[in-house]
C-alpha positions in Angstrom: -5.6 13.6 21.2 -5.2 10.6 18.9 -2.4 9.1 21.0 -4.4 9.1 24.2 -7.5 7.3 23.1 -7.7 3.7 24.4 -9.0 1.2 21.8 -8.7 -2.0 23.8 -6.4 -5.0 24.1 -7.7 -6.8 20.9 -6.9 -3.8 18.8 -3.5 -3.6 20.6 -2.6 -7.1 19.4 -3.8 -6.3 15.8 -1.8 -3.1 15.9 1.3 -4.9 17.1 1.0 -7.6 14.4 0.6 -4.8 11.8 3.6 -2.9 13.3 5.9 -6.0 13.1 5.0 -6.6 9.5 5.3 -2.9 8.6 8.7 -2.6 10.1 9.9 -5.7 8.3 8.6 -4.3 5.0 10.3 -1.0 5.9 13.6 -2.8 6.1 12.9 -4.5 2.8 11.6 -1.3 1.1 12.7 -1.3 -2.5 14.5 -4.6 -2.1 13.3 -6.1 -5.4 14.5 -3.2 -7.5 17.8 -3.2 -5.6 18.3 -6.9 -6.1 17.4 -6.5 -9.8 19.9 -3.7 -10.3 22.7 -4.9 -8.1 22.5 -8.7 -8.5 20.8 -9.2 -11.9 22.1 -6.0 -13.5 18.7 -5.1 -14.8 18.0 -1.9 -16.8 15.1 0.6 -16.5 12.6 -1.5 -18.5 13.3 -4.7 -16.6 13.2 -2.9 -13.2 9.9 -1.3 -14.1 8.6 -4.7 -15.4 9.4 -6.2 -12.1 7.4 -3.5 -10.3 4.5 -3.8 -12.8 4.0 -7.3 -13.9 4.1 -8.9 -10.5 1.5 -6.7 -8.9 -0.7 -6.9 -12.1 -0.7 -10.7 -12.0 -1.3 -10.5 -8.2 -4.3 -8.3 -8.8 -5.8 -10.8 -11.2 -5.2 -13.6 -8.8 -6.9 -11.6 -6.0 -10.2 -11.2 -8.0 -11.6 -14.7 -7.2 -10.1 -14.4 -3.7 -12.3 -11.5 -2.7 -15.6 -13.5 -2.1 -13.5 -16.3 -0.6 -12.2 -13.9 2.0 -15.6 -12.3 2.5 -17.3 -15.6 3.4 -14.7 -16.9 5.8 -13.6 -15.9 9.3 -11.1 -13.1 8.9 -8.3 -13.9 11.4 -7.5 -17.3 9.9 -7.4 -15.7 6.5 -4.9 -13.1 7.7 -2.7 -15.8 9.3 -2.8 -17.8 6.1 -1.8 -14.8 4.0 1.1 -14.0 6.3 2.4 -17.6 6.2 2.2 -17.7 2.4 4.2 -14.4 2.2 6.8 -15.8 4.6 7.2 -19.0 2.6 7.7 -17.4 -0.8 9.9 -14.6 0.4 12.2 -17.2 2.1 13.0 -18.7 -1.3 14.9 -15.6 -2.3 17.9 -16.0 0.1 18.0 -19.7 -0.5 18.2 -19.2 -4.3 20.8 -16.5 -3.9 22.9 -18.7 -1.7 22.9 -21.4 -4.3 23.5 -18.9 -7.2 20.3 -19.7 -9.0 18.3 -16.5 -8.2 16.7 -15.3 -11.4 14.4 -12.6 -12.8 11.5 -14.9 -13.3 11.6 -16.0 -9.7 11.4 -12.4 -8.6 8.4 -11.9 -10.9 6.5 -14.9 -9.5 7.2 -14.0 -5.9 6.1 -10.4 -6.5 2.8 -11.7 -7.9 2.1 -14.1 -5.0 3.0 -11.4 -2.4 0.8 -8.9 -4.1 -2.2 -11.2 -4.2 -1.7 -12.2 -0.6 -1.4 -8.6 0.5 -4.7 -7.7 -1.1 -6.4 -10.6 0.6 -4.8 -9.8 3.9 -5.8 -6.1 3.7 -9.4 -7.0 2.9 -9.6 -9.4 5.8 -7.9 -6.9 8.2 -10.2 -4.1 7.2 -13.3 -6.3 8.0 -11.6 -7.4 11.2 -11.0 -3.7 12.2 -14.6 -2.7 11.5 -15.8 -5.6 13.8 -13.3 -4.7 16.6 -13.6 -0.9 16.7 -16.7 1.2 17.4 -17.6 3.6 14.5 -16.6 6.7 16.4 -13.1 5.3 17.0 -12.4 4.2 13.4 -10.5 7.4 12.4 -8.3 7.1 15.5 -7.5 3.5 14.7 -6.8 4.2 11.1 -4.6 7.1 12.0 -2.5 4.9 14.3 -2.1 2.3 11.6 -1.1 5.1 9.1 1.4 6.5 11.6 2.9 3.1 12.2 3.3 2.6 8.4 5.2 5.8 7.9 7.4 5.4 10.9 8.4 2.0 9.7 9.4 3.4 6.4 11.3 6.2 8.1 13.3 3.8 10.2 13.5 0.8 7.9 15.2 1.9 4.6 18.3 3.5 6.2 18.8 0.4 8.3 18.0 -1.8 5.3 20.5 0.1 3.2 23.2 -0.2 5.8 22.4 -3.9 6.2 22.7 -4.5 2.5 26.1 -2.7 2.4 27.3 -4.9 5.3 25.7 -8.2 4.7 24.6 -8.4 1.1 21.6 -7.6 -1.1 19.2 -10.2 0.2 19.6 -9.4 3.9 16.5 -7.2 4.1 14.4 -9.9 2.3 15.2 -12.3 5.2 14.0 -9.7 7.7 10.8 -9.0 5.7 10.0 -12.7 5.5 10.4 -13.2 9.2 8.2 -10.2 9.9 5.3 -12.0 8.2 5.8 -15.0 10.5 5.8 -12.8 13.6 2.7 -11.0 12.3 0.9 -14.3 12.0 1.8 -15.1 15.6 0.5 -11.7 16.7 -2.8 -12.2 15.0 -3.3 -15.5 16.9 -3.3 -13.5 20.1 -6.4 -11.5 19.1 -9.2 -13.1 21.1 -12.9 -12.9 20.9 -15.4 -14.9 18.9 -15.7 -13.8 15.3 -19.2 -13.6 13.8 -20.0 -16.3 11.3 -19.6 -15.1 7.7 -22.8 -14.3 5.7 -22.5 -17.4 3.6 -21.5 -20.8 4.8 -17.9 -21.6 4.0 -18.8 -24.7 2.0 -21.5 -23.0 -0.2 -20.7 -22.2 -3.8 -20.1 -18.5 -4.5 -22.2 -17.0 -7.2 -20.3 -15.5 -10.2 -21.8 -12.0 -9.5 -20.1 -12.0 -6.0 -16.8 -11.3 -7.8 -18.1 -7.9 -8.9 -20.1 -6.9 -5.8 -17.3 -4.7 -4.4 -17.0 -2.8 -7.7 -20.8 -2.4 -7.9 -20.9 -0.9 -4.4 -18.0 1.5 -5.2 -19.2 2.6 -8.6 -22.8 3.0 -7.4 -21.8 5.3 -4.6 -20.9 8.8 -5.9 -18.5 9.7 -3.2 -16.6 6.3 -3.2 -16.6 6.3 -7.0 -14.9 9.7 -7.3 -12.4 8.9 -4.6 -11.6 5.5 -6.1 -10.9 6.9 -9.6 -8.7 9.6 -8.1 -6.9 7.3 -5.8 -6.1 4.8 -8.6 -4.4 7.5 -10.7 -2.6 9.2 -7.9 -1.2 5.9 -6.5 -0.3 4.7 -10.0 1.6 7.8 -10.9 3.4 8.1 -7.6 4.4 4.5 -7.4 5.5 4.5 -11.0 8.4 6.8 -10.0 9.9 4.3 -7.5 11.8 2.1 -10.1 12.6 5.1 -12.2 14.2 6.8 -9.2 16.0 3.6 -8.3 17.7 3.6 -11.7 18.3 7.3 -11.8 19.8 7.5 -8.3 21.7 4.2 -8.2 23.0 3.9 -11.7 22.9 7.3 -13.4 23.7 9.6 -10.5 25.8 7.2 -8.5 24.0 7.4 -5.1 25.2 4.7 -2.7 22.4 2.4 -1.3 22.3 4.1 2.1 21.6 7.5 0.5 18.9 5.9 -1.7 17.3 4.6 1.5 17.7 7.9 3.3 16.1 9.8 0.4 12.9 7.8 1.0 13.1 7.3 4.8 13.7 10.8 6.1 10.5 12.2 4.5 8.5 9.5 6.2 8.8 11.4 9.4 6.2 13.6 7.8 3.8 10.7 7.9 3.8 10.9 11.7 2.8 14.5 11.5 0.0 14.1 9.0 -1.5 11.0 10.6 -1.6 12.6 14.0 -3.3 15.7 12.7 -6.0 13.8 10.8 -8.6 13.7 13.6 -8.1 17.4 14.6 -8.1 18.6 11.0 -11.4 16.7 10.3 -12.9 18.2 13.5 -11.9 21.7 12.5 -12.4 21.8 8.8 -14.5 18.8 8.0 -14.0 15.7 5.9 -14.9 17.4 2.6 -12.1 20.0 3.1 -9.6 17.2 3.6 -10.7 15.4 0.4 -10.6 18.5 -1.7 -7.7 20.5 -0.3 -5.4 17.9 1.0 -6.3 15.6 -1.9 -5.1 18.3 -4.2 -1.9 19.0 -2.3 -0.9 15.3 -2.7 -0.5 15.9 -6.4 1.4 19.1 -6.9 4.8 18.1 -5.7 5.8 15.0 -7.8 7.1 17.1 -10.7 10.0 18.2 -8.5 11.6 14.7 -8.9 12.4 15.6 -12.5 15.0 18.2 -11.2 17.1 15.8 -9.1 20.8 16.4 -9.5 23.9 14.5 -8.2 25.3 15.1 -4.7 23.8 16.7 -1.6 21.5 19.0 -3.7 19.9 16.1 -5.4 19.5 14.2 -2.1 17.8 17.3 -0.5 15.5 17.7 -3.5 14.2 14.1 -3.3 13.7 14.5 0.5 11.9 17.8 0.2 9.5 16.5 -2.6 8.8 13.2 -0.8 8.2 15.1 2.5 5.6 17.3 1.0 3.8 14.4 -0.6 3.9 12.2 2.5 2.6 14.8 4.9 -0.5 15.3 2.8 -0.9 11.6 2.0 -0.7 10.6 5.7 -3.4 13.1 6.6 -5.6 12.1 3.7 -5.3 8.3 3.9 -6.9 7.6 7.3 -9.8 9.9 6.5 -10.3 8.1 3.3 -10.0 4.6 4.9 -12.5 5.6 7.6 -15.1 7.0 5.1 -14.8 3.9 3.0 -15.5 1.6 6.0 -18.4 3.8 7.2 -20.0 3.7 3.8 -19.7 0.0 3.3 -22.0 -2.5 4.9 -20.3 -5.3 6.9 -21.2 -8.1 4.5 -19.4 -6.2 1.6 -16.3 -4.9 3.4 -13.9 -7.6 2.2 -15.1 -7.5 -1.4 -15.1 -3.7 -1.4 -11.6 -3.4 0.0 -10.4 -6.1 -2.4 -11.9 -4.2 -5.4 -10.2 -1.0 -4.1 -6.8 -2.7 -3.8 -7.1 -4.5 -7.1 -7.9 -1.3 -8.9 -5.0 0.4 -7.2 -2.6 -2.4 -8.0 -3.7 -2.5 -11.6 -3.2 1.3 -12.0 0.2 1.0 -10.4 1.1 -1.8 -12.7 0.0 0.0 -15.9 1.6 3.3 -14.9 4.8 1.6 -13.9 5.0 -0.4 -17.1 4.3 2.7 -19.2 6.9 4.6 -17.2 9.5 1.9 -17.8 8.8 1.8 -21.5 9.0 5.6 -21.7 12.3 5.6 -19.7 13.7 2.9 -21.9 13.0 4.9 -25.1 13.9 8.3 -23.6 15.4 8.5 -20.1 14.3 8.0 -16.4 14.2 11.8 -16.0 11.9 12.3 -18.9 9.5 9.6 -17.5 9.6 11.3 -14.2 8.6 14.6 -15.8 5.7 13.1 -17.6 4.4 11.4 -14.4 4.7 14.7 -12.5 2.8 16.6 -15.2 0.0 14.0 -15.5 -0.7 13.8 -11.7 -1.5 17.6 -11.8 -4.7 16.7 -13.5 -5.9 14.2 -10.8 -7.6 16.8 -8.5 -10.3 17.1 -11.2 -11.6 13.7 -10.2 -12.0 14.5 -6.5 -15.7 14.7 -5.3 -17.2 18.2 -5.7 -20.3 17.7 -3.5 -20.8 17.2 0.2 -20.1 13.5 0.9 -22.2 13.5 4.1 -25.4 13.9 2.1 -25.1 10.4 0.4 -24.9 7.3 2.4 -24.9 5.0 -0.6 -27.3 2.2 -1.6 -25.5 -1.0 -0.6 -26.4 -4.4 -1.9 -28.8 -6.3 0.3 -27.6 -8.7 2.9 -27.2 -12.2 1.5 -29.8 -14.8 2.5 -28.6 -18.0 4.2 -28.0 -20.9 1.8 
């Protein structure tokens, strides 16, 4: 059973820090679109731009950060990224209190948070691989995935209620504080970190910026999964601002119902993540990638049929539940395979390249969805996204992934 495997005290601290941050982000789920709609009175194009431009700029900023993260000890990097996110998020309630909160500020903060998140995730992936034996990686990733979905199940309803009672920036304060608490938790992780492959003061060669992509694109299994993941993530996430406008402005859903529509299905994430290890043991990793990877994509079209009232709320919950059960089963298996197929000296750059590609895809799809919604309607844009995602299973790997272990770049020599 996943829940009974003991992974040690150091993983416990890392998991606790992740949980605090995840629950803070759960409370602040959708906070930027909500603030844009409720405080700045933004329309579909502006809300989509907020969800697209910030992450796109953040992805660009993260490109030179990848080797910087790779060649430094990972826990200090994680703490620094948490503190940066705390500092920039804290400016939102301050600006709101003085009546100077603006759209540009939200864009800048969105970009900084996106870049810091990519750097943090790259460092935490490398840290996890160093802390956990290979045979326990799937268990560890399943626990992190379960925590992520449980935080979204609990956070948005509480966040929606808090916004209704205390104002639109309340959940941003909670999210900011969660990064501070996460940084404190990471400091409790003990044990000496291995020195990075390159001395911290050495110059980083230009080619190191692209080593993560070289590894991914040179590995048939990772390449197929990477391209598939970019499109699936881009099309699913592009629906978030569209749904915010459709549910909050066009269909008149109150904030608590908007939060419930995304939170209740996240209970399915607990189911999928807890099943991951048993499903792999019974059916194999290839079956998960092909079958479950396909099932992630077939439900999104249902969001085009949302209607007002209880029927519309149930429709959103049912569609999101089906997507999340499959995503939460698929994601820890993917994360484990990615770590297994990546040598230690490339983990941070590979994970950065993966996240940057995903963020770029989300930004492009979100921007295009916003433009289409502005010209037509949010419902039309949702229909197009649902139709396009049906083609993504064609990118999933067709061959046995266990037969190819990749040809990683050589270990760097000391400088």
